[in-house]
N, C-alpha and C positions, 0 to 999 in steps of 0.2 A: 455460403461463406459468411454473409453478414450475420446470420443467426449465430454461427459459431463464435464470431467475434463478440457479439453481445453477451453470449453465455460466459465466455472467459472474462470479459470486463465486469459482468455482474458478480461473478465469483470473487474476483479481486476486490471489488467494492465492498462486498459483504465481509471479507476477511479484514480489510483495513477499517471498515466501519466498526466492527466489533472490537478490534484492538484499540482503536482511537477512543471509542466510547468508554472502554474499561479504564484506560489510562486517565481519562478526563474525570470520570465520576466515581471510581473506586478509590478510597483513601490509600495512601502509600503504605500505611501500617498493615492494611488488609492484603495489599498486593504482594508484600514481602512473604506472606505465609503460603502463597501459591507455589506449586512445584515448578521449578525452572525459572523463577522470577528473582533469583538472588541479585541480579544486575540492578534491580530497582533501588537497592540500598545505596548505590553509588551516585544517585541522582537526587537533586532537590525536587520538591513538589512542583516548583515552577518549571523546571526542565521537563518533567514528565508531562505537564500540561502543554508545553511547547511542542513536544513530540506528538502528543495527541492531536493538537490543532493541525500540525503539518499533515498527519495521516488523514484527518477529516477533510481538509482542504484538497488533498490528493484525490479522495473519493469523489468530491464534487467535480474536480477537474477531469476525472476519468468518465463521468456520466454525462453531465450537463452540456458541455460544448458539442458533443456528438449527437446527443438526443435532441437538442434544440437547433442543430445545424448552424450554430453561431460560433465562429472562430474554431473550427474543428482542429486546427493546428495546436490548440491548447491540450488536447488529449495526449499526444506523445510527450509534451512537456511535463504534464502531470505524471505520466508513467516514469519519466526520467527522475522526477523529484521523489517519487515513491521508491524507485530503485536505490537512490542515494540514501534514503532513510534505512532501507534494508541492508545496504552495505555497512552502515554504521551499526545496525543491530547485529549483523553477523560478526563483525570485528569485536563489538562489545561483549556479546555472549561468549565468544571464544575466549576472550581475556578474563571474563569474570567467573566462568564455570569450567567444568571439564568439557571436553569437546563432544561429550555425549549429547548435549542439548544444542550445540551450535548449528546443526543442519536445519533445525526448525525454522528459523527466520529465512532460510534460503528456499523454502518450498514455494512461495509465490513468485520468486525472483525470475525464473524462466518465463512464466506467463506474462510478466510485465513486458519483457522484450518482444516475445513472439506475437502476442495479441495486439499490441499497439503498433508494431511495425506493419503487421498485416492490415490493420485498419487504415494506416496512413497510405499504404499502397492501394487499398480499395478506393479511398477518396481520390487518389491521383489518377486512377483509371476512369474517373468521372462518375462513379456510383454515388447514389445518395443514401441517406440513412433509411429512407422508407423502402428501398428496393430489396 
Protein backbone atom coordinates (compact mmCIF):
# COMPACT_ATOMS: atom_id res chain seq x y z
CA UNK A 1 0.00 0.00 0.00
CA UNK A 2 2.75 2.43 0.94
CA UNK A 3 4.61 1.74 -2.32
CA UNK A 4 1.48 2.53 -4.34
CA UNK A 5 1.05 5.81 -2.47
CA UNK A 6 4.65 6.77 -3.17
CA UNK A 7 4.21 5.94 -6.86
CA UNK A 8 1.09 8.11 -7.13
CA UNK A 9 2.77 10.91 -5.19
CA UNK A 10 5.89 10.64 -7.35
CA UNK A 11 3.86 10.85 -10.55
CA UNK A 12 2.04 13.92 -9.26
CA UNK A 13 5.31 15.49 -8.22
CA UNK A 14 6.81 14.96 -11.68
CA UNK A 15 3.73 16.41 -13.39
CA UNK A 16 3.71 19.53 -11.25
CA UNK A 17 7.51 19.86 -11.30
CA UNK A 18 7.58 19.90 -15.10
CA UNK A 19 4.60 22.25 -15.33
CA UNK A 20 5.97 24.62 -12.70
CA UNK A 21 9.47 24.64 -14.16
CA UNK A 22 8.11 25.33 -17.63
CA UNK A 23 6.08 28.29 -16.38
CA UNK A 24 9.04 29.58 -14.40
CA UNK A 25 11.81 29.26 -16.98
CA UNK A 26 10.16 29.38 -20.43
CA UNK A 27 9.48 32.93 -21.64
CA UNK A 28 5.82 33.89 -22.02
CA UNK A 29 6.28 34.61 -25.73
CA UNK A 30 7.50 31.05 -26.33
CA UNK A 31 4.78 29.49 -24.15
CA UNK A 32 2.04 31.16 -26.21
CA UNK A 33 3.18 29.28 -29.32
CA UNK A 34 2.64 25.86 -27.68
CA UNK A 35 -0.60 24.01 -28.48
CA UNK A 36 -3.28 24.46 -25.83
CA UNK A 37 -1.47 27.38 -24.18
CA UNK A 38 -3.69 30.21 -25.38
CA UNK A 39 -4.57 30.91 -21.74
CA UNK A 40 -1.04 32.25 -21.18
CA UNK A 41 -1.89 35.44 -23.08
CA UNK A 42 -4.37 36.43 -20.36
CA UNK A 43 -1.73 36.49 -17.60
CA UNK A 44 1.22 38.72 -16.88
CA UNK A 45 4.69 37.16 -16.53
CA UNK A 46 4.53 37.85 -12.79
CA UNK A 47 1.29 35.90 -12.46
CA UNK A 48 2.78 32.99 -14.39
CA UNK A 49 5.78 32.99 -12.04
CA UNK A 50 3.41 33.01 -9.06
CA UNK A 51 1.50 30.01 -10.41
CA UNK A 52 4.81 28.24 -11.09
CA UNK A 53 6.04 28.97 -7.58
CA UNK A 54 2.82 27.60 -6.08
CA UNK A 55 3.17 24.42 -8.13
CA UNK A 56 6.80 23.95 -7.11
CA UNK A 57 5.99 24.58 -3.44
CA UNK A 58 3.20 22.02 -3.78
CA UNK A 59 5.72 19.48 -5.09
CA UNK A 60 7.95 20.12 -2.09
CA UNK A 61 4.92 19.78 0.20
CA UNK A 62 3.91 16.46 -1.36
CA UNK A 63 7.31 14.83 -1.00
CA UNK A 64 9.43 16.24 1.83
CA UNK A 65 7.10 16.08 4.86
CA UNK A 66 6.27 12.42 4.24
CA UNK A 67 9.79 11.43 3.19
CA UNK A 68 11.41 13.06 6.21
CA UNK A 69 8.55 12.17 8.56
CA UNK A 70 8.43 15.78 9.74
CA UNK A 71 4.89 17.16 9.99
CA UNK A 72 3.26 14.64 7.60
CA UNK A 73 0.00 16.57 8.04
CA UNK A 74 1.45 19.03 5.51
CA UNK A 75 1.16 16.46 2.70
CA UNK A 76 -2.67 16.57 2.49
CA UNK A 77 -2.52 20.36 2.84
CA UNK A 78 -0.14 20.55 -0.12
CA UNK A 79 -2.47 18.27 -2.07
CA UNK A 80 -5.41 20.56 -1.31
CA UNK A 81 -3.34 23.56 -2.43
CA UNK A 82 -2.45 21.85 -5.71
CA UNK A 83 -6.07 20.81 -6.16
CA UNK A 84 -7.09 24.46 -5.83
CA UNK A 85 -4.50 25.41 -8.44
CA UNK A 86 -6.00 22.76 -10.71
CA UNK A 87 -9.55 24.04 -10.12
CA UNK A 88 -8.34 27.42 -11.31
CA UNK A 89 -6.64 25.81 -14.31
CA UNK A 90 -9.76 23.88 -15.25
CA UNK A 91 -11.99 26.95 -15.02
CA UNK A 92 -9.47 29.15 -16.85
CA UNK A 93 -8.84 26.64 -19.64
CA UNK A 94 -12.55 26.14 -20.15
CA UNK A 95 -13.11 29.90 -20.34
CA UNK A 96 -10.12 30.66 -22.58
CA UNK A 97 -10.42 27.89 -25.17
CA UNK A 98 -12.87 25.42 -26.51
CA UNK A 99 -13.74 22.63 -24.14
CA UNK A 100 -11.58 20.23 -26.17
CA UNK A 101 -8.54 21.12 -24.03
CA UNK A 102 -10.28 21.67 -20.69
CA UNK A 103 -10.07 18.01 -19.51
CA UNK A 104 -6.23 18.14 -19.65
CA UNK A 105 -5.78 19.98 -16.31
CA UNK A 106 -8.26 17.60 -14.70
CA UNK A 107 -6.11 14.50 -15.32
CA UNK A 108 -4.06 14.68 -12.08
CA UNK A 109 -7.03 15.93 -10.05
CA UNK A 110 -8.42 12.52 -8.90
CA UNK A 111 -4.92 11.35 -7.95
CA UNK A 112 -4.53 14.33 -5.63
CA UNK A 113 -7.59 13.33 -3.66
CA UNK A 114 -7.26 9.57 -3.56
CA UNK A 115 -3.51 9.36 -3.07
CA UNK A 116 -3.27 11.86 -0.26
CA UNK A 117 -6.43 10.71 1.53
CA UNK A 118 -5.05 7.17 1.47
CA UNK A 119 -1.68 8.40 2.77
CA UNK A 120 -3.41 10.26 5.62
CA UNK A 121 -5.35 7.11 6.55
CA UNK A 122 -2.11 5.12 6.37
CA UNK A 123 -0.48 7.46 8.89
CA UNK A 124 -3.57 7.38 11.12
CA UNK A 125 -3.28 3.60 11.30
CA UNK A 126 0.15 4.07 12.85
CA UNK A 127 2.22 3.10 9.84
CA UNK A 128 5.52 4.78 9.23
CA UNK A 129 7.08 5.92 5.99
CA UNK A 130 9.69 3.16 6.12
CA UNK A 131 7.16 0.33 6.35
